[in-house]
Backbone as XML, in Angstrom:
<?xml version="1.0"?>
<chain id="A" units="angstrom">
  <residue number="1" name="MET">
    <atom name="N" x="0.896" y="-1.119" z="-0.028"/>
    <atom name="CA" x="-0.026" y="-0.031" z="0.038"/>
    <atom name="C" x="0.921" y="1.212" z="-0.053"/>
  </residue>
  <residue number="2" name="THR">
    <atom name="N" x="0.620" y="2.167" z="-0.924"/>
    <atom name="CA" x="1.409" y="3.327" z="-0.957"/>
    <atom name="C" x="1.048" y="4.371" z="0.176"/>
  </residue>
  <residue number="3" name="GLU">
    <atom name="N" x="1.790" y="5.284" z="0.299"/>
    <atom name="CA" x="1.447" y="6.373" z="1.380"/>
    <atom name="C" x="0.195" y="7.005" z="0.971"/>
  </residue>
  <residue number="4" name="ARG">
    <atom name="N" x="-0.009" y="7.254" z="-0.338"/>
    <atom name="CA" x="-1.290" y="7.988" z="-0.768"/>
    <atom name="C" x="-2.523" y="7.098" z="-0.568"/>
  </residue>
  <residue number="5" name="GLU">
    <atom name="N" x="-2.398" y="5.828" z="-0.792"/>
    <atom name="CA" x="-3.440" y="4.830" z="-0.496"/>
    <atom name="C" x="-3.780" y="4.801" z="1.056"/>
  </residue>
  <residue number="6" name="PHE">
    <atom name="N" x="-2.695" y="4.835" z="1.738"/>
    <atom name="CA" x="-2.842" y="4.688" z="3.123"/>
    <atom name="C" x="-3.535" y="5.982" z="3.729"/>
  </residue>
  <residue number="7" name="GLN">
    <atom name="N" x="-3.133" y="7.172" z="3.302"/>
    <atom name="CA" x="-3.781" y="8.515" z="3.546"/>
    <atom name="C" x="-5.205" y="8.531" z="3.217"/>
  </residue>
  <residue number="8" name="ALA">
    <atom name="N" x="-5.508" y="7.948" z="1.982"/>
    <atom name="CA" x="-6.870" y="7.937" z="1.623"/>
    <atom name="C" x="-7.805" y="7.008" z="2.395"/>
  </residue>
  <residue number="9" name="LYS">
    <atom name="N" x="-7.335" y="5.967" z="2.914"/>
    <atom name="CA" x="-8.032" y="5.106" z="3.761"/>
    <atom name="C" x="-8.297" y="5.783" z="5.137"/>
  </residue>
  <residue number="10" name="LEU">
    <atom name="N" x="-7.229" y="6.434" z="5.581"/>
    <atom name="CA" x="-7.419" y="7.182" z="6.900"/>
    <atom name="C" x="-8.436" y="8.281" z="6.762"/>
  </residue>
  <residue number="11" name="ALA">
    <atom name="N" x="-8.487" y="9.059" z="5.571"/>
    <atom name="CA" x="-9.351" y="10.066" z="5.340"/>
    <atom name="C" x="-10.810" y="9.491" z="5.278"/>
  </residue>
  <residue number="12" name="GLU">
    <atom name="N" x="-10.934" y="8.470" z="4.575"/>
    <atom name="CA" x="-12.280" y="7.767" z="4.575"/>
    <atom name="C" x="-12.773" y="7.348" z="5.861"/>
  </residue>
  <residue number="13" name="LEU">
    <atom name="N" x="-11.900" y="6.791" z="6.670"/>
    <atom name="CA" x="-12.269" y="6.395" z="7.951"/>
    <atom name="C" x="-12.690" y="7.503" z="8.871"/>
  </residue>
  <residue number="14" name="ASP">
    <atom name="N" x="-11.915" y="8.522" z="8.764"/>
    <atom name="CA" x="-12.222" y="9.810" z="9.477"/>
    <atom name="C" x="-13.670" y="10.313" z="9.214"/>
  </residue>
  <residue number="15" name="ARG">
    <atom name="N" x="-13.945" y="10.289" z="7.875"/>
    <atom name="CA" x="-15.247" y="10.780" z="7.391"/>
    <atom name="C" x="-16.403" y="9.854" z="7.893"/>
  </residue>
  <residue number="16" name="LEU">
    <atom name="N" x="-16.175" y="8.544" z="7.843"/>
    <atom name="CA" x="-17.196" y="7.691" z="8.333"/>
    <atom name="C" x="-17.470" y="7.842" z="9.781"/>
  </residue>
  <residue number="17" name="LEU">
    <atom name="N" x="-16.380" y="8.125" z="10.502"/>
    <atom name="CA" x="-16.599" y="8.265" z="11.957"/>
    <atom name="C" x="-17.015" y="9.633" z="12.486"/>
  </residue>
  <residue number="18" name="ASN">
    <atom name="N" x="-16.673" y="10.647" z="11.706"/>
    <atom name="CA" x="-16.847" y="11.997" z="12.256"/>
    <atom name="C" x="-17.804" y="12.922" z="11.454"/>
  </residue>
  <residue number="19" name="ASP">
    <atom name="N" x="-18.147" y="12.573" z="10.263"/>
    <atom name="CA" x="-19.051" y="13.330" z="9.526"/>
    <atom name="C" x="-20.478" y="13.091" z="9.753"/>
  </residue>
  <residue number="20" name="PRO">
    <atom name="N" x="-21.282" y="13.943" z="10.385"/>
    <atom name="CA" x="-22.619" y="13.622" z="10.706"/>
    <atom name="C" x="-23.503" y="13.481" z="9.415"/>
  </residue>
  <residue number="21" name="GLU">
    <atom name="N" x="-23.149" y="13.864" z="8.324"/>
    <atom name="CA" x="-23.937" y="13.767" z="7.090"/>
    <atom name="C" x="-23.565" y="12.448" z="6.295"/>
  </residue>
  <residue number="22" name="ILE">
    <atom name="N" x="-22.571" y="11.651" z="6.820"/>
    <atom name="CA" x="-22.324" y="10.350" z="6.202"/>
    <atom name="C" x="-22.878" y="9.306" z="7.020"/>
  </residue>
  <residue number="23" name="ARG">
    <atom name="N" x="-23.573" y="8.377" z="6.309"/>
    <atom name="CA" x="-24.187" y="7.300" z="7.162"/>
    <atom name="C" x="-23.116" y="6.350" z="7.487"/>
  </residue>
  <residue number="24" name="MET">
    <atom name="N" x="-23.243" y="5.895" z="8.785"/>
    <atom name="CA" x="-22.217" y="4.995" z="9.375"/>
    <atom name="C" x="-22.346" y="3.659" z="8.710"/>
  </residue>
  <residue number="25" name="ASP">
    <atom name="N" x="-21.317" y="3.066" z="8.233"/>
    <atom name="CA" x="-21.233" y="1.760" z="7.686"/>
    <atom name="C" x="-20.298" y="0.879" z="8.468"/>
  </residue>
  <residue number="26" name="PRO">
    <atom name="N" x="-20.715" y="0.237" z="9.574"/>
    <atom name="CA" x="-19.777" y="-0.587" z="10.406"/>
    <atom name="C" x="-18.849" y="-1.542" z="9.645"/>
  </residue>
  <residue number="27" name="ASP">
    <atom name="N" x="-19.520" y="-2.188" z="8.721"/>
    <atom name="CA" x="-18.635" y="-3.132" z="7.930"/>
    <atom name="C" x="-17.373" y="-2.466" z="7.138"/>
  </residue>
  <residue number="28" name="ARG">
    <atom name="N" x="-17.678" y="-1.226" z="6.688"/>
    <atom name="CA" x="-16.656" y="-0.593" z="5.958"/>
    <atom name="C" x="-15.596" y="-0.059" z="7.011"/>
  </residue>
  <residue number="29" name="VAL">
    <atom name="N" x="-16.076" y="0.461" z="8.119"/>
    <atom name="CA" x="-15.121" y="0.881" z="9.141"/>
    <atom name="C" x="-14.162" y="-0.232" z="9.726"/>
  </residue>
  <residue number="30" name="TRP">
    <atom name="N" x="-14.735" y="-1.481" z="9.856"/>
    <atom name="CA" x="-13.950" y="-2.629" z="10.234"/>
    <atom name="C" x="-13.023" y="-3.026" z="9.135"/>
  </residue>
  <residue number="31" name="ALA">
    <atom name="N" x="-13.540" y="-3.031" z="7.881"/>
    <atom name="CA" x="-12.571" y="-3.342" z="6.837"/>
    <atom name="C" x="-11.433" y="-2.374" z="6.741"/>
  </residue>
  <residue number="32" name="LEU">
    <atom name="N" x="-11.713" y="-1.096" z="6.880"/>
    <atom name="CA" x="-10.654" y="-0.145" z="6.634"/>
    <atom name="C" x="-9.628" y="-0.288" z="7.910"/>
  </residue>
  <residue number="33" name="LEU">
    <atom name="N" x="-10.130" y="-0.474" z="9.048"/>
    <atom name="CA" x="-9.211" y="-0.665" z="10.172"/>
    <atom name="C" x="-8.356" y="-1.958" z="10.014"/>
  </residue>
  <residue number="34" name="ALA">
    <atom name="N" x="-8.987" y="-2.999" z="9.530"/>
    <atom name="CA" x="-8.195" y="-4.166" z="9.230"/>
    <atom name="C" x="-7.091" y="-3.952" z="8.258"/>
  </residue>
  <residue number="35" name="GLU">
    <atom name="N" x="-7.377" y="-3.170" z="7.160"/>
    <atom name="CA" x="-6.392" y="-2.888" z="6.188"/>
    <atom name="C" x="-5.237" y="-1.985" z="6.785"/>
  </residue>
  <residue number="36" name="ILE">
    <atom name="N" x="-5.633" y="-1.015" z="7.530"/>
    <atom name="CA" x="-4.684" y="0.021" z="8.027"/>
    <atom name="C" x="-3.861" y="-0.701" z="9.112"/>
  </residue>
  <residue number="37" name="SER">
    <atom name="N" x="-4.447" y="-1.611" z="9.892"/>
    <atom name="CA" x="-3.640" y="-2.231" z="10.915"/>
    <atom name="C" x="-2.572" y="-3.213" z="10.520"/>
  </residue>
  <residue number="38" name="THR">
    <atom name="N" x="-2.661" y="-3.513" z="9.230"/>
    <atom name="CA" x="-1.667" y="-4.517" z="8.740"/>
    <atom name="C" x="-0.371" y="-3.799" z="8.310"/>
  </residue>
  <residue number="39" name="GLN">
    <atom name="N" x="-0.463" y="-2.498" z="8.202"/>
    <atom name="CA" x="0.638" y="-1.576" z="7.875"/>
    <atom name="C" x="1.525" y="-1.430" z="9.106"/>
  </residue>
  <residue number="40" name="GLU">
    <atom name="N" x="2.804" y="-1.542" z="8.883"/>
    <atom name="CA" x="3.843" y="-1.189" z="9.877"/>
    <atom name="C" x="4.037" y="0.289" z="9.842"/>
  </residue>
  <residue number="41" name="PRO">
    <atom name="N" x="4.291" y="0.804" z="11.035"/>
    <atom name="CA" x="4.439" y="2.305" z="11.109"/>
    <atom name="C" x="5.604" y="2.688" z="10.135"/>
  </residue>
  <residue number="42" name="GLY">
    <atom name="N" x="5.393" y="3.702" z="9.269"/>
    <atom name="CA" x="6.375" y="4.099" z="8.387"/>
    <atom name="C" x="6.556" y="3.338" z="7.164"/>
  </residue>
  <residue number="43" name="SER">
    <atom name="N" x="5.889" y="2.229" z="7.063"/>
    <atom name="CA" x="6.192" y="1.330" z="5.875"/>
    <atom name="C" x="5.335" y="1.742" z="4.687"/>
  </residue>
  <residue number="44" name="ALA">
    <atom name="N" x="4.215" y="2.469" z="4.871"/>
    <atom name="CA" x="3.354" y="2.818" z="3.757"/>
    <atom name="C" x="4.157" y="3.640" z="2.684"/>
  </residue>
  <residue number="45" name="ALA">
    <atom name="N" x="5.029" y="4.391" z="3.184"/>
    <atom name="CA" x="5.804" y="5.280" z="2.098"/>
    <atom name="C" x="6.765" y="4.356" z="1.382"/>
  </residue>
  <residue number="46" name="THR">
    <atom name="N" x="7.186" y="3.255" z="1.802"/>
    <atom name="CA" x="8.251" y="2.516" z="1.204"/>
    <atom name="C" x="7.669" y="1.409" z="0.384"/>
  </residue>
  <residue number="47" name="ARG">
    <atom name="N" x="6.427" y="1.103" z="0.391"/>
    <atom name="CA" x="5.804" y="0.038" z="-0.393"/>
    <atom name="C" x="5.428" y="0.615" z="-1.664"/>
  </residue>
  <residue number="48" name="PRO">
    <atom name="N" x="5.485" y="-0.176" z="-2.803"/>
    <atom name="CA" x="5.022" y="0.311" z="-4.137"/>
    <atom name="C" x="3.530" y="0.199" z="-4.157"/>
  </residue>
</chain>
């Protein structure tokens, strides 16, 4: 996962959790958390 993809996933997660106009989708939240949690700190920028 590239740094750009990682940041996009974080932004989507932030919107799902904090934007009152966005409908909560628990399955998507958990899926994003699972994808993000597999990244080692600092490794997103080094992966292609």
